[in-house]
C-alpha positions as CSV (number, residue, x, y, z in Angstrom):
1,M,19.6,9.7,27.7
2,K,19.6,12.4,25.1
3,R,18.9,9.9,22.4
4,K,15.9,8.5,24.2
5,K,14.5,12.1,24.7
6,I,15.0,12.8,21.0
7,L,13.2,9.6,20.0
8,K,10.3,10.6,22.3
9,I,10.1,14.0,20.7
10,I,10.2,12.6,17.1
11,S,7.5,10.1,18.1
12,L,5.3,12.8,19.5
13,I,5.8,14.9,16.3
14,C,4.8,11.9,14.1
15,I,1.7,11.3,16.3
16,L,0.7,14.9,16.0
17,I,1.1,14.9,12.2
18,L,-0.9,11.7,11.8
19,G,-3.6,13.1,14.1
20,W,-3.8,16.3,12.1
21,G,-4.0,14.1,8.9
22,L,-6.9,12.1,10.4
23,V,-8.8,15.3,11.2
24,W,-8.1,16.8,7.8
25,S,-9.1,13.7,5.9
26,Y,-12.3,13.4,8.0
27,S,-13.3,17.0,7.2
28,V,-12.5,16.6,3.4
29,T,-14.4,13.4,3.3
30,K,-17.4,15.0,5.0
31,I,-17.4,17.9,2.5
32,V,-17.0,15.6,-0.5
33,K,-19.9,13.4,0.7
34,K,-22.1,16.5,1.3
35,N,-21.3,17.9,-2.2
36,S,-21.9,14.5,-3.9
37,K,-25.5,14.5,-2.7
38,N,-26.3,17.7,-4.6
39,S,-27.6,16.5,-8.0
40,N,-26.4,19.6,-9.8
41,L,-22.8,18.7,-9.0
42,K,-22.0,15.8,-11.4
43,N,-18.2,15.7,-11.2
44,Q,-16.4,16.9,-8.2
45,H,-12.7,17.0,-7.7
46,A,-11.0,17.6,-4.3
47,I,-7.2,18.0,-4.0
48,V,-5.9,17.2,-0.5
49,K,-2.5,17.0,1.2
50,N,-1.4,14.7,4.0
51,I,-4.4,12.3,3.8
52,I,-5.0,9.1,5.7
53,V,-7.5,6.7,4.1
54,T,-8.9,3.7,6.0
55,E,-11.2,1.0,4.8
56,T,-13.2,-0.9,7.4
57,Q,-15.7,-3.8,7.1
58,D,-17.9,-4.9,9.9
59,G,-16.2,-2.5,12.2
60,K,-12.7,-4.0,11.5
61,K,-9.8,-2.3,9.8
62,Y,-9.3,-3.7,6.3
63,W,-6.5,-1.5,5.1
64,E,-5.0,1.9,5.9
65,F,-2.6,4.2,4.2
66,Y,-1.1,7.7,4.4
67,A,-0.4,9.8,1.3
68,K,1.4,13.2,1.0
69,S,-1.2,14.3,-1.5
70,G,-4.1,13.1,-3.5
71,E,-7.1,13.9,-5.7
72,Y,-10.6,12.6,-5.3
73,N,-12.7,12.3,-8.5
74,S,-16.5,11.8,-7.8
75,E,-17.3,10.9,-11.4
76,N,-15.5,7.5,-11.2
77,N,-15.4,7.4,-7.3
78,S,-11.6,7.0,-7.2
79,I,-8.8,8.6,-5.2
80,R,-5.4,9.1,-6.9
81,L,-2.7,9.3,-4.3
82,N,1.0,10.2,-4.2
83,D,3.8,9.0,-1.9
84,L,2.0,6.4,0.0
85,I,2.8,4.1,2.9
86,G,0.4,1.8,4.5
87,N,-0.8,-1.6,5.8
88,F,-3.2,-4.3,4.9
89,Y,-4.8,-6.3,7.7
90,D,-6.2,-9.8,8.1
91,K,-9.6,-10.6,9.7
92,N,-8.0,-10.3,13.2
93,E,-6.8,-6.8,12.4
94,Q,-3.2,-8.0,12.3
95,V,-0.8,-6.5,9.7
96,V,-0.2,-9.0,7.0
97,V,1.5,-6.7,4.5
98,S,3.1,-3.3,4.7
99,F,3.8,-1.2,1.6
100,K,5.4,1.9,0.1
101,S,4.6,3.3,-3.3
102,N,5.1,6.5,-5.4
103,K,1.6,6.5,-6.7
104,G,-1.7,4.6,-6.2
105,T,-5.4,4.6,-6.9
106,Y,-8.3,3.5,-4.8
107,D,-11.6,2.7,-6.5
108,E,-14.5,3.0,-4.1
109,K,-16.8,0.8,-6.2
110,T,-14.5,-2.2,-6.6
111,K,-12.6,-1.6,-3.3
112,K,-9.4,-2.3,-5.4
113,V,-6.1,-0.6,-4.6
114,I,-3.7,-0.3,-7.5
115,L,-0.1,0.8,-6.7
116,D,2.1,1.9,-9.6
117,G,5.6,3.3,-9.8
118,E,8.3,2.1,-7.4
119,N,6.5,-0.4,-5.2
120,L,7.6,-2.4,-2.2
121,F,5.4,-4.9,-0.3
122,V,6.8,-6.5,2.9
123,G,5.0,-9.5,4.4
124,K,4.9,-10.1,8.1
125,D,7.4,-13.0,7.7
126,G,9.9,-10.5,6.1
127,S,9.3,-11.5,2.5
128,Q,9.8,-8.6,0.0
129,L,8.0,-8.0,-3.2
130,Y,9.0,-5.3,-5.7
131,A,7.0,-4.6,-8.9
132,D,6.0,-1.8,-11.3
133,E,2.4,-2.4,-10.5
134,L,0.7,-4.1,-7.5
135,I,-3.0,-4.8,-7.3
136,W,-4.6,-5.5,-3.9
137,Q,-8.2,-6.8,-4.3
138,G,-9.1,-7.9,-0.8
139,Q,-8.1,-10.0,2.2
140,D,-9.3,-13.2,0.6
141,K,-8.1,-12.4,-3.0
142,D,-4.7,-12.7,-4.6
143,I,-2.2,-9.9,-5.0
144,L,-1.3,-9.3,-8.7
145,A,2.2,-8.1,-9.6
146,N,3.1,-6.8,-13.0
147,G,6.3,-5.6,-14.5
148,N,9.8,-6.2,-13.2
149,V,8.6,-8.4,-10.4
150,Q,11.2,-9.4,-7.9
151,F,10.3,-11.5,-4.8
152,I,12.6,-12.5,-2.0
153,Q,11.5,-15.1,0.6
154,D,13.3,-16.4,3.6
155,N,16.4,-14.5,2.4
156,K,17.2,-17.6,0.3
157,I,14.6,-17.8,-2.5
158,I,14.8,-15.0,-5.1
159,T,12.6,-14.8,-8.2
160,K,12.4,-12.4,-11.1
161,S,9.6,-12.3,-13.6
162,Q,7.3,-10.0,-15.6
163,K,4.1,-11.2,-13.7
164,A,3.3,-13.0,-10.5
165,V,0.3,-13.9,-8.3
166,F,0.6,-14.0,-4.5
167,N,-1.8,-14.9,-1.8
168,S,-2.8,-11.9,0.5
169,N,0.0,-12.5,3.0
170,L,2.8,-13.3,0.5
171,T,3.3,-16.9,1.6
172,I,2.2,-18.7,-1.6
173,F,3.1,-17.4,-5.1
174,K,3.0,-18.3,-8.8
175,I,5.4,-16.7,-11.2
176,I,4.3,-16.2,-14.8
177,G,6.1,-15.9,-18.1
178,K,9.9,-15.7,-18.5
179,T,11.3,-16.1,-15.0
180,K,14.5,-16.5,-13.2
181,T,14.6,-18.2,-9.8
182,Q,17.7,-18.7,-7.6
183,L,18.3,-20.3,-4.2
184,F,21.1,-18.8,-2.1
185,T,23.0,-19.8,1.0
186,D,25.8,-17.3,0.5
187,E,24.7,-13.8,1.6
188,S,27.2,-12.0,-0.7
189,K,25.8,-13.7,-3.8
190,K,22.3,-12.8,-2.8
191,K,23.2,-9.1,-2.4
192,K,24.8,-9.0,-5.8
193,Y,21.7,-10.5,-7.4
194,T,19.1,-8.3,-5.7
195,Q,20.6,-4.9,-6.5
196,L,17.8,-2.8,-7.9
C-alpha cells in the first residue's frame, strides 16, 4: 500500500515538473520570437533550463524532447540542448523511437535533430541502437548513425560498425564499413559481447 502511494506521489511530482517546463518553454519561446522580429537585434541567445521542445506538423506531434538546459541561437536558428530524453512519433502519433542523449542540436530551418555524445535509441519493438552521433531527419527519412555504432535487434542479432543507416522505426538497417555481426541464442554470450 505504501509503495503504491509513493509511486503516485512521484508521478505527481514528475507531472508538475513537466507542466512547469511546458509553461517555461512557452514563455521563453514567446520572448525569443518577439525579440527576433526586431530588426536591430541580429543575433539573440537565450539560455534556458528544464525545456520541453515539441515539433508538430498539420496539428500532429512529430517529435518531443525534454532537456535539462539549452541555448537558443537566433543567428543560425538552432537550439543546443544538454541531457535530453524524448520520443519520435509516426503519422498516427504513436511512439516509434525513444531516445536518451548527453547533447543534441535542433536546426529550425532543416528540422534536423543531431544527437551527439552517449546516445541510445530504443525502437517500439525493443531494438536498441547506440552511437556517438545520431541524426534524425524526419518520419519518412532514414536515421544516420556514426561512430561506434552498436545495434541489437530481437535480442539475437548484434552488429557493430562505424556507420549505419536505419529506417525511422529501426526495423530495416544497413551497416557500412568495417563491421562485426553476430547471431546469438545463448543469453550469456550476448551479454559478454554487448558490454559497453
